[in-house]
Backbone as CSV, one residue per row, in Angstrom:
resi,resn,N_x,N_y,N_z,CA_x,CA_y,CA_z,C_x,C_y,C_z
1,MET,85.196,60.147,153.649,85.001,59.036,154.554,84.419,57.835,153.824
2,ALA,83.407,58.083,152.923,82.797,57.000,152.166,83.820,56.309,151.276
3,ARG,84.706,57.104,150.670,85.721,56.524,149.793,86.680,55.662,150.596
4,ASN,87.089,56.126,151.786,87.971,55.336,152.645,87.316,54.025,153.042
5,ALA,86.026,54.090,153.376,85.310,52.886,153.768,85.229,51.904,152.612
6,LEU,85.101,52.424,151.373,85.002,51.555,150.209,86.269,50.759,149.999
7,TRP,87.435,51.441,149.981,88.644,50.670,149.725,89.026,49.800,150.901
8,LEU,88.634,50.184,152.126,88.882,49.332,153.279,88.086,48.034,153.144
9,LEU,86.853,48.138,152.666,86.032,46.950,152.451,86.665,46.046,151.414
10,VAL,87.217,46.648,150.347,87.864,45.848,149.319,89.090,45.140,149.867
11,VAL,89.872,45.852,150.715,91.060,45.256,151.332,90.683,44.056,152.165
12,VAL,89.651,44.207,152.992,89.217,43.114,153.857,88.754,41.927,153.021
13,ALA,87.998,42.203,151.969,87.506,41.128,151.107,88.662,40.394,150.438
14,ALA,89.668,41.135,149.982,90.826,40.506,149.341,91.573,39.624,150.319
15,SER,91.712,40.092,151.560,92.410,39.311,152.578,91.672,38.017,152.878
16,VAL,90.347,38.084,152.920,89.548,36.883,153.169,89.748,35.865,152.060
17,LEU,89.814,36.330,150.810,90.027,35.422,149.685,91.372,34.718,149.789
18,ILE,92.389,35.442,150.225,93.717,34.841,150.331,93.741,33.792,151.430
19,VAL,93.163,34.127,152.570,93.117,33.167,153.674,92.370,31.911,153.251
20,ALA,91.309,32.079,152.463,90.517,30.936,152.015,91.213,30.131,150.929
21,GLY,92.314,30.691,150.368,93.073,29.983,149.346,92.458,30.034,147.971
22,LEU,91.581,31.005,147.730,90.950,31.120,146.427,91.847,31.887,145.480
23,LEU,91.804,31.540,144.199,92.593,32.250,143.197,91.786,33.403,142.648
24,TRP,92.385,34.598,142.643,91.737,35.765,142.033,91.882,35.665,140.526
25,PRO,90.851,35.952,139.769,90.972,35.842,138.311,91.995,36.810,137.749
26,ARG,92.781,36.342,136.785,93.801,37.193,136.189,93.213,38.170,135.183
27,ALA,92.053,37.897,134.641,91.462,38.796,133.653,90.962,40.059,134.324
28,PRO,91.220,41.244,133.748,90.765,42.502,134.340,89.247,42.551,134.419
29,MET,88.744,43.079,135.539,87.309,43.293,135.708,87.114,44.727,136.170
30,PRO,87.226,45.708,135.240,87.340,47.115,135.606,86.001,47.826,135.817
31,PRO,85.728,48.364,137.051,84.550,49.197,137.255,84.882,50.656,136.989
32,ASP,83.851,51.475,136.799,84.007,52.927,136.686,85.020,53.335,135.616
33,GLY,85.194,52.536,134.580,86.103,52.911,133.512,87.560,52.624,133.808
34,HIS,87.881,52.096,134.978,89.264,51.795,135.339,89.769,50.631,134.495
35,ARG,90.958,50.789,133.910,91.527,49.743,133.070,92.933,49.424,133.548
36,MET,93.296,48.151,133.428,94.656,47.736,133.733,95.436,47.641,132.438
37,LEU,96.577,48.301,132.377,97.377,48.377,131.159,98.528,47.389,131.223
38,PRO,99.062,46.959,130.076,100.146,45.974,130.067,101.473,46.581,130.501
39,ALA,102.400,45.710,130.871,103.756,46.147,131.213,104.663,45.982,129.998
40,ALA,105.736,46.757,129.964,106.727,46.596,128.905,107.405,45.237,129.065
41,GLU,107.874,44.687,127.947,108.456,43.349,127.992,109.807,43.314,128.691
42,ALA,110.592,44.380,128.615,111.939,44.361,129.186,112.189,45.615,130.023
43,PRO,111.576,45.712,131.198,111.808,46.891,132.042,113.249,46.945,132.524
44,LYS,113.777,48.159,132.660,115.164,48.343,133.077,115.332,48.330,134.591
45,GLY,114.303,48.788,135.322,114.412,48.835,136.781,115.272,49.991,137.243
46,GLY,116.027,49.788,138.298,116.887,50.822,138.853,116.356,51.385,140.157
47,ASP,117.051,52.371,140.685,116.692,52.943,141.979,115.339,53.653,141.907
48,ILE,114.635,53.669,143.036,113.374,54.402,143.159,113.529,55.374,144.314
49,ALA,113.559,56.659,144.013,113.719,57.700,145.024,112.538,58.655,144.940
50,LEU,111.774,58.755,146.042,110.573,59.588,146.068,110.522,60.388,147.361
51,PRO,110.077,61.642,147.312,110.148,62.524,148.482,109.072,62.307,149.535
52,VAL,107.972,61.610,149.200,106.858,61.426,150.126,106.640,59.939,150.350
53,SER,106.519,59.520,151.608,106.299,58.101,151.858,105.517,57.881,153.136
54,SER,105.083,56.651,153.317,104.330,56.274,154.504,105.185,56.281,155.763
55,THR,106.502,56.366,155.610,107.390,56.433,156.776,107.479,57.841,157.348
56,GLY,106.977,58.821,156.616,107.083,60.215,157.040,108.342,60.891,156.555
57,ALA,109.163,60.182,155.811,110.409,60.742,155.280,110.531,60.373,153.815
58,ALA,111.517,60.944,153.139,111.773,60.576,151.755,112.177,59.110,151.692
59,PHE,111.895,58.485,150.564,112.206,57.064,150.395,113.182,56.900,149.244
60,ARG,114.182,56.050,149.461,115.086,55.674,148.383,115.377,54.185,148.498
61,LEU,115.121,53.460,147.441,115.260,52.014,147.460,116.667,51.588,147.854
62,GLU,117.677,52.258,147.332,119.071,51.872,147.574,119.488,52.040,149.035
63,ASP,118.760,52.859,149.784,119.141,53.132,151.170,118.472,52.202,152.178
64,GLN,117.615,51.308,151.716,116.851,50.471,152.628,117.633,49.222,153.031
65,ASP,117.285,48.678,154.206,117.931,47.454,154.678,117.535,46.245,153.832
66,ALA,116.282,46.191,153.407,115.832,45.069,152.577,116.595,45.089,151.252
67,ARG,116.956,43.909,150.781,117.726,43.831,149.545,116.901,43.329,148.368
68,TYR,115.729,42.782,148.652,114.813,42.345,147.597,113.456,42.987,147.849
69,TRP,112.792,43.365,146.751,111.527,44.082,146.893,110.502,43.561,145.909
70,TRP,109.260,43.462,146.389,108.129,43.322,145.490,107.550,44.714,145.304
71,VAL,107.633,45.231,144.093,107.244,46.611,143.795,105.955,46.603,142.976
72,TYR,105.016,47.471,143.377,103.740,47.574,142.670,103.396,49.046,142.493
73,PHE,102.930,49.412,141.305,102.543,50.784,140.978,101.021,50.866,140.918
74,GLY,100.444,51.825,141.665,98.993,51.961,141.666,98.568,53.246,142.347
75,TYR,97.437,53.212,143.056,96.969,54.383,143.801,95.959,53.935,144.849
76,THR,95.845,54.677,145.930,95.071,54.201,147.074,93.575,54.167,146.810
77,SER,93.079,54.939,145.837,91.654,54.925,145.505,91.311,53.842,144.499
78,CYS,92.268,53.057,144.103,92.060,51.977,143.145,91.007,51.015,143.681
79,PRO,89.966,50.736,142.902,88.858,49.941,143.425,89.060,48.433,143.369
80,ASP,90.092,47.957,142.679,90.152,46.512,142.485,91.576,45.952,142.483
81,ALA,92.355,46.236,141.457,93.641,45.571,141.263,94.641,45.848,142.386
82,CYS,94.708,47.089,142.836,95.738,47.455,143.822,95.580,46.722,145.156
83,PRO,94.397,46.781,145.796,94.283,46.080,147.076,94.473,44.581,146.956
84,VAL,94.037,43.993,145.854,94.231,42.560,145.677,95.717,42.236,145.533
85,SER,96.431,42.995,144.709,97.861,42.745,144.502,98.655,42.952,145.783
86,LEU,98.329,44.001,146.535,99.037,44.226,147.794,98.713,43.145,148.815
87,ALA,97.513,42.599,148.756,97.178,41.498,149.658,98.016,40.267,149.331
88,TRP,98.256,39.998,148.042,99.129,38.880,147.679,100.563,39.134,148.161
89,ILE,101.049,40.371,147.994,102.394,40.699,148.480,102.461,40.534,149.990
90,SER,101.439,41.010,150.685,101.384,40.861,152.138,101.437,39.394,152.535
91,GLY,100.693,38.554,151.828,100.710,37.131,152.130,102.080,36.519,151.924
92,ALA,102.785,36.945,150.868,104.140,36.428,150.617,105.105,36.864,151.714
93,LEU,105.002,38.125,152.134,105.877,38.624,153.200,105.614,37.892,154.521
94,SER,104.356,37.617,154.803,103.994,36.978,156.070,104.475,35.538,156.145
95,ARG,104.731,34.916,155.000,105.108,33.508,154.978,106.580,33.283,154.635
96,LEU,107.359,34.336,154.701,108.796,34.181,154.479,109.431,33.405,155.628
97,PRO,110.429,32.576,155.338,111.158,31.920,156.435,111.912,32.952,157.270
98,GLU,112.200,32.589,158.480,112.831,33.517,159.422,114.120,34.109,158.863
99,ALA,114.875,33.314,158.106,116.164,33.778,157.578,116.013,34.925,156.588
100,LEU,114.814,35.065,156.007,114.611,36.122,155.012,113.904,37.341,155.580
101,ARG,113.464,37.278,156.827,112.776,38.426,157.418,113.736,39.618,157.494
102,GLY,113.281,40.760,157.024,114.124,41.946,157.003,114.947,42.095,155.740
103,ARG,115.058,41.009,154.964,115.807,41.070,153.707,114.905,41.348,152.515
104,VAL,113.594,41.257,152.726,112.622,41.417,151.638,111.553,42.406,152.078
105,GLY,111.169,43.309,151.192,110.133,44.284,151.515,109.161,44.460,150.361
106,GLY,108.088,45.187,150.632,107.121,45.524,149.595,107.101,47.032,149.406
107,LEU,106.998,47.490,148.171,106.950,48.920,147.878,105.757,49.211,146.977
108,PHE,104.886,50.108,147.429,103.732,50.557,146.658,104.022,51.977,146.188
109,VAL,104.158,52.172,144.883,104.426,53.492,144.313,103.106,54.081,143.839
110,SER,102.678,55.187,144.456,101.410,55.798,144.068,101.581,56.667,142.834
111,LEU,100.681,56.475,141.888,100.631,57.265,140.654,99.652,58.421,140.766
112,ASP,99.213,58.700,142.000,98.179,59.710,142.249,98.603,60.638,143.389
113,PRO,99.666,61.429,143.188,100.176,62.257,144.287,99.203,63.335,144.744
114,GLU,98.242,63.730,143.905,97.277,64.752,144.310,96.446,64.281,145.499
115,ARG,96.067,63.026,145.522,95.237,62.494,146.600,96.043,61.735,147.648
116,ASP,97.182,61.187,147.253,97.922,60.297,148.144,99.070,61.026,148.839
117,ASP,98.722,61.721,149.932,99.765,62.359,150.736,100.338,61.338,151.713
118,ALA,101.293,61.759,152.546,101.989,60.836,153.446,101.032,60.155,154.412
119,ALA,100.068,60.913,154.947,99.128,60.340,155.916,98.266,59.268,155.266
120,ARG,97.783,59.548,154.070,96.943,58.563,153.382,97.752,57.330,152.988
121,LEU,98.981,57.526,152.546,99.840,56.401,152.200,100.123,55.535,153.428
122,ARG,100.361,56.171,154.562,100.624,55.419,155.792,99.406,54.592,156.204
123,GLU,98.228,55.215,156.164,97.000,54.508,156.515,96.773,53.313,155.590
124,TYR,97.010,53.529,154.323,96.788,52.476,153.331,97.776,51.318,153.523
125,ALA,99.058,51.640,153.622,100.080,50.594,153.752,99.891,49.786,155.028
126,ASN,99.470,50.455,156.104,99.311,49.776,157.393,98.208,48.730,157.380
127,HIS,97.312,48.806,156.404,96.255,47.804,156.310,96.773,46.482,155.753
128,PHE,97.991,46.475,155.208,98.482,45.277,154.548,99.581,44.573,155.339
129,HIS,100.723,45.232,155.512,101.844,44.550,156.179,102.844,45.603,156.647
130,PRO,103.476,45.415,157.817,104.436,46.415,158.301,105.677,46.554,157.428
131,ASP,105.950,45.561,156.588,107.126,45.644,155.719,106.785,46.173,154.324
132,ILE,105.584,46.730,154.167,105.223,47.397,152.920,105.312,48.904,153.124
133,VAL,106.052,49.575,152.262,106.193,51.025,152.277,105.450,51.583,151.064
134,ALA,104.735,52.687,151.260,104.065,53.371,150.151,104.754,54.714,149.935
135,ALA,104.985,55.078,148.679,105.717,56.316,148.388,105.200,56.955,147.102
136,THR,105.403,58.270,147.010,105.013,58.997,145.796,105.837,60.272,145.683
137,GLY,105.539,61.059,144.652,106.278,62.293,144.430,105.683,63.048,143.261
138,PRO,106.364,64.067,142.779,105.844,64.849,141.648,105.740,63.988,140.393
139,HIS,104.820,64.373,139.520,104.568,63.563,138.323,105.803,63.389,137.457
140,ALA,106.646,64.392,137.372,107.849,64.251,136.546,108.725,63.109,137.058
141,ARG,108.855,63.013,138.379,109.653,61.939,138.975,108.973,60.586,138.767
142,ILE,107.667,60.550,138.982,106.940,59.293,138.825,107.031,58.794,137.386
143,ARG,106.858,59.710,136.421,106.921,59.297,135.017,108.281,58.708,134.664
144,GLU,109.343,59.298,135.201,110.689,58.794,134.908,110.875,57.384,135.476
145,ILE,110.430,57.182,136.712,110.551,55.860,137.336,109.667,54.852,136.615
146,ALA,108.423,55.253,136.338,107.489,54.358,135.660,108.034,53.920,134.300
147,ALA,108.663,54.844,133.577,109.220,54.511,132.262,110.306,53.448,132.384
148,ARG,111.153,53.573,133.402,112.225,52.597,133.584,111.692,51.216,133.944
149,TYR,110.548,51.182,134.616,109.955,49.904,135.008,108.919,49.404,134.000
150,GLY,108.759,50.113,132.897,107.818,49.668,131.881,106.374,49.769,132.309
151,VAL,106.083,50.737,133.189,104.729,50.930,133.698,104.021,52.002,132.876
152,PHE,102.842,51.692,132.386,102.019,52.658,131.670,100.880,53.099,132.581
153,TYR,100.577,54.396,132.578,99.439,54.865,133.363,98.889,56.145,132.761
154,ARG,97.607,56.412,133.062,96.959,57.636,132.597,95.780,57.933,133.518
155,HIS,95.479,59.215,133.704,94.337,59.655,134.497,93.126,59.796,133.573
156,THR,92.020,59.205,133.981,90.808,59.215,133.168,89.637,59.715,133.998
157,GLU,88.955,60.731,133.511,87.786,61.247,134.226,86.627,60.261,134.119
158,VAL,85.882,60.126,135.229,84.729,59.233,135.267,83.571,59.940,135.959
159,GLU,82.370,59.486,135.678,81.185,60.055,136.311,80.869,59.257,137.576
160,SER,81.653,59.510,138.606,81.452,58.841,139.890,82.015,59.744,140.972
161,ALA,81.889,59.312,142.213,82.386,60.101,143.341,83.899,60.276,143.284
162,LEU,84.599,59.359,142.615,86.051,59.462,142.525,86.480,60.664,141.685
163,GLY,85.708,61.019,140.679,86.087,62.121,139.803,86.996,61.683,138.681
164,TYR,88.014,60.897,139.009,88.896,60.322,137.994,89.493,59.034,138.540
165,VAL,89.899,58.183,137.646,90.617,56.968,138.005,91.970,57.003,137.318
166,VAL,92.873,56.136,137.748,94.188,56.028,137.130,94.287,54.641,136.493
167,ASP,94.182,54.599,135.184,94.420,53.341,134.475,95.917,53.052,134.553
168,HIS,96.276,51.819,134.874,97.711,51.569,135.087,98.066,50.107,134.873
169,THR,99.325,49.875,134.576,99.883,48.533,134.545,99.696,47.898,135.912
170,SER,99.312,46.632,135.916,99.032,45.975,137.196,99.941,44.773,137.415
171,SER,101.215,44.951,137.171,102.201,43.892,137.389,102.897,44.097,138.727
172,THR,103.411,43.017,139.275,104.243,43.073,140.475,105.670,42.737,140.062
173,TYR,106.615,43.601,140.434,108.007,43.452,140.021,108.846,42.944,141.189
174,LEU,109.580,41.864,140.964,110.576,41.423,141.935,111.883,42.103,141.569
175,VAL,112.394,42.922,142.489,113.589,43.730,142.238,114.710,43.267,143.148
176,GLY,115.904,43.091,142.576,117.049,42.585,143.320,117.901,43.673,143.939
177,PRO,119.004,43.286,144.585,119.854,44.220,145.333,120.428,45.370,144.511
178,ALA,120.657,45.158,143.231,121.218,46.212,142.386,120.141,46.977,141.638
179,GLY,118.886,46.796,142.024,117.792,47.465,141.350,117.370,46.776,140.063
180,GLU,117.898,45.566,139.824,117.552,44.849,138.610,116.186,44.181,138.752
181,VAL,115.402,44.198,137.687,114.104,43.531,137.688,114.334,42.044,137.424
182,LEU,114.066,41.227,138.423,114.289,39.787,138.316,113.083,39.056,137.733
183,GLU,111.889,39.530,138.067,110.663,38.917,137.572,109.603,40.003,137.384
184,VAL,108.740,39.815,136.386,107.552,40.638,136.215,106.350,39.705,136.326
185,HIS,105.623,39.817,137.432,104.495,38.937,137.686,103.203,39.594,137.199
186,PRO,102.384,38.894,136.432,101.123,39.471,135.961,100.121,39.627,137.091
187,HIS,99.116,40.443,136.848,98.066,40.649,137.838,97.429,39.318,138.239
188,GLY,97.246,39.135,139.534,96.626,37.921,140.034,97.610,36.858,140.461
189,THR,98.934,37.124,140.369,99.917,36.139,140.813,99.819,35.959,142.323
190,PRO,99.512,34.758,142.806,99.299,34.558,144.242,100.599,34.540,145.041
191,SER,100.451,34.601,146.352,101.594,34.682,147.264,102.584,33.543,147.067
192,ALA,102.091,32.325,146.894,102.978,31.166,146.760,103.894,31.309,145.547
193,GLU,103.372,31.833,144.440,104.195,32.024,143.242,105.203,33.152,143.425
194,LEU,104.812,34.203,144.138,105.766,35.279,144.426,106.938,34.746,145.232
195,ARG,106.640,33.961,146.261,107.703,33.402,147.107,108.571,32.429,146.325
196,ALA,107.961,31.601,145.493,108.724,30.618,144.725,109.721,31.300,143.789
197,ALA,109.298,32.381,143.152,110.202,33.108,142.254,111.356,33.722,143.034
198,LEU,111.067,34.295,144.201,112.112,34.863,145.044,113.121,33.783,145.438
199,GLU,112.625,32.646,145.906,113.516,31.577,146.349,114.368,31.035,145.207
200,LYS,113.805,31.007,143.992,114.564,30.568,142.821,115.764,31.479,142.587
201,HIS,115.564,32.778,142.680,116.674,33.706,142.449,117.672,33.684,143.594
202,LEU,117.190,33.514,144.817,118.111,33.438,145.953,119.011,32.201,145.848
203,ALA,118.477,31.147,145.305,119.239,29.897,145.199,120.402,29.997,144.233
204,THR,120.354,30.969,143.319,121.428,31.113,142.333,122.467,32.141,142.756
205,ARG,122.328,32.726,143.946,123.247,33.788,144.376,124.127,33.334,145.520
């Protein structure tokens, strides 16, 4: 319960910062040994298929109605980068023009399947935006997907109530209809920049 209250507080704080229009610092500020790792320079992207999701069913990117996705890899116990990044994605989704509603979604891929079951993923995703889906699966599947997206992650034991943290790449990926990675946004990219990049690619199609 204490852990849930902690990340809920972080979510609320991140949302307040976005509403106030403040810029979150791009430099990592890692507590409890948590570190943000870099992304590969040329991720391949591709389909993301995972058996557990916040929808209560298996998730597959290619089967969804949305044709563009902001994809983020993290975990629900993440104390800093994940809730802030999802808050920026939520802000971008909330400010889409009517013509793009339903064509763009957010996907949170959990790198911590031991703790992040379907119920926890649903609770977490619902704090951000109805068009954000959270999904996970066995480590072998996650590692394969993470490798294609140039995501690095590792589990690190810490002396805290969490027991361990997941150090991970903290980029947001704009993914197109064919699963191609259109943009790799660094940690701290605000909602306005996410939307601008999306609109730039839509204008060329």
